[in-house]
Steps between C-alpha positions, in 0.01 A plus 500: 500500500611828344329594170828609342634148422162412350514794260862416419417138436204598282714740300767233454238249385356751251848567370566127447169457320576799277844359420350160419237664278768695308708186458193309383439756227865504390553124530211286362658177628516638853138606469402148391685346795332747734154406372578130528629549855190692602280234343674221695488701822129577459404149383220359711269210442134581471282359779367221279848401379626516858224258596593272211867505601406415858292209370796383294733515800250310711561203271835413653585231248447733203672795670817308585494335158508848344795601718690178429435510126592868477822443693604207281420692182695809609798282595485325163525838324850525650594145403830618352606606852393166650615241243759600243828375357634857504612686810292793618811713547869455426799698620789451259823700519328778690204525259143417603308301238139378486485186282133447589422809288785509246654218292872575528733341243752252630781724374430722802630216718784391275305259277388509139131396490218743420314428825658412834425164659526581870490132596809420295790407735747731324267799522424423864868486585579820309220700663557370853873568476428864410177563689182321604155394377159534666284207388122442524385233749466251212786507249300358210272653242221305334730399210823441694646151464676379813838392365647461848259224600721193577215253436396217728647152513249216469525167679672342199763776494369690197461876515139607450418796277206738483241545642661499843330503841555771761786424741266457797294234318777251416764301685703411194863615514650747256706378209868587490567853379782757527517665843442848359182380327372348825585824684306708248202264518487519878532878506210680666241583234589211267282242675215362288233491770233346276735304280602532136283443192582285197707780344712566809312816604407595855136425578461780758610763248263364236212496749560866595521623142218269389272636772575856390434442132180306575360775723598777258346309211178442692487860624549657157255260336237559768526881483481524120237228458284646777521848352389378157228279651364781717482743206335239276249401769421864577429583137294186456291549814451876476382523141324163480279430198683430175841566659434245772363245253793535261765478773331199661511309172863606450595377849330166437705450185822631656482281811444191286849531347730235657781689669736202510480447124576866439806470722615190314470677166680813618771293672573330169543836329674708768720440802274559801614779730367699793321763291389252236328284759356809667340618175363155416342446840374858501294420190292257707533614862323836462157337463504381863360822651274609214196315631533637854541863391225465240255375763584787736455761226174344381371517855614856566441682171133570578544604863393847613846653532589392145181657365580817692849507352356467150253779573788724609666446162794284606666304223468124475870455579467711814196306620664164424839554658428758773166381630419144394850347501581571869185307597583217261859474628384356832392179330791509256773535762402171661598314183844659452698278743350192335586640155852558629541143624354366175757695296787358707356151462472546122868593465602208722292256295641629170856469630427147619371407152804656332296780340603776737815703552814426295733222623727618781254755636428476873164329516306316767323293237832393349614395848191281530580352160849412619349332805278293269797395288724423799293310752825407675543871584186586703645832620438648154128430484443565870672841485292615203177358641543663843567845350209481256260359760601766753464783246158391378377431854602847617318660207188293569504605866541865396212466255272350764582783741440762228166338413387517863629856542308624194181314590231769559329282760814520714598856411171660604404282792 
């Protein structure tokens, strides 16, 4: 190979690097993106973490549970594109609209209401006569009432109301209804695959949105509570003495407060909401990891490397969070999936007792409550139970795999 192309290629590479460096200086955002890109490109697991990841993958049940749970959670984040009573995209008189992002007034389609009802027959006819609509696979949101449902005719000739079974689970004929209503009900995307609840809402849509809000609630609660618990346990275990004694007595008093009574009192004063429940449960959930972190810091604070760090003049915060905490996190990480599942179970239980999210919110616990009230509609309770049981089981399997992966006896064998 001739040396000339090599020198030319090297010169061109140097020129590109110089240009990128100049642009990085003149454009801070470009410089930040460049650093992030280099960090992702150069990211490599350390040998010990690689061994832990291999141990985690060797547990096939936990590994596939992580993939399945992650896939379901990511899909639920885009629930508006899966189950929604608004089209994803509309072409009307040559204009492209995105109702999934923007609430267009009905005056845009010749009406007079402030917000367009895209399932209204007049709006459907107006839009389809001047364009088209691209719908999600399920044309219901969690609060959409199915007004096109023709109801089922019982053996005595009466038309049954809500809750209504899925079409594949009943042989009862439909009641008489206008042909256009029947046509809309049988349109692709309007089928209630898991039936209708006692308010006329699609169960599949409520399950999807309920799963998302349960996982987000559990994730946020676990992250914040674990952060507070880790900091409290680190301070308590590292300093010991009077600090440890005082915090231990405080935790004994704090954990003796009945959480359910506090929720009852607050529910009588305020309307429970997502953030209200999160703050209330956070007051009591953070103590879960304090004991584990405290024990790890008590064990490690007198080890040789900690004494050496003190002798070198490192601050207490640096020793705690740069040297002791990484060693304590091995034991702490094994508890996080179980904390996560406990947070989801707490929200479900509160919703089932009527102390959770406001009425109308998509909730798996509220679906279980409907199943308890309507024993003649088993699809309500079964749907909620299957989703909750599957979610908690996946998290338990992930936690067991993480526990085995972080076990030193398996990591260093």
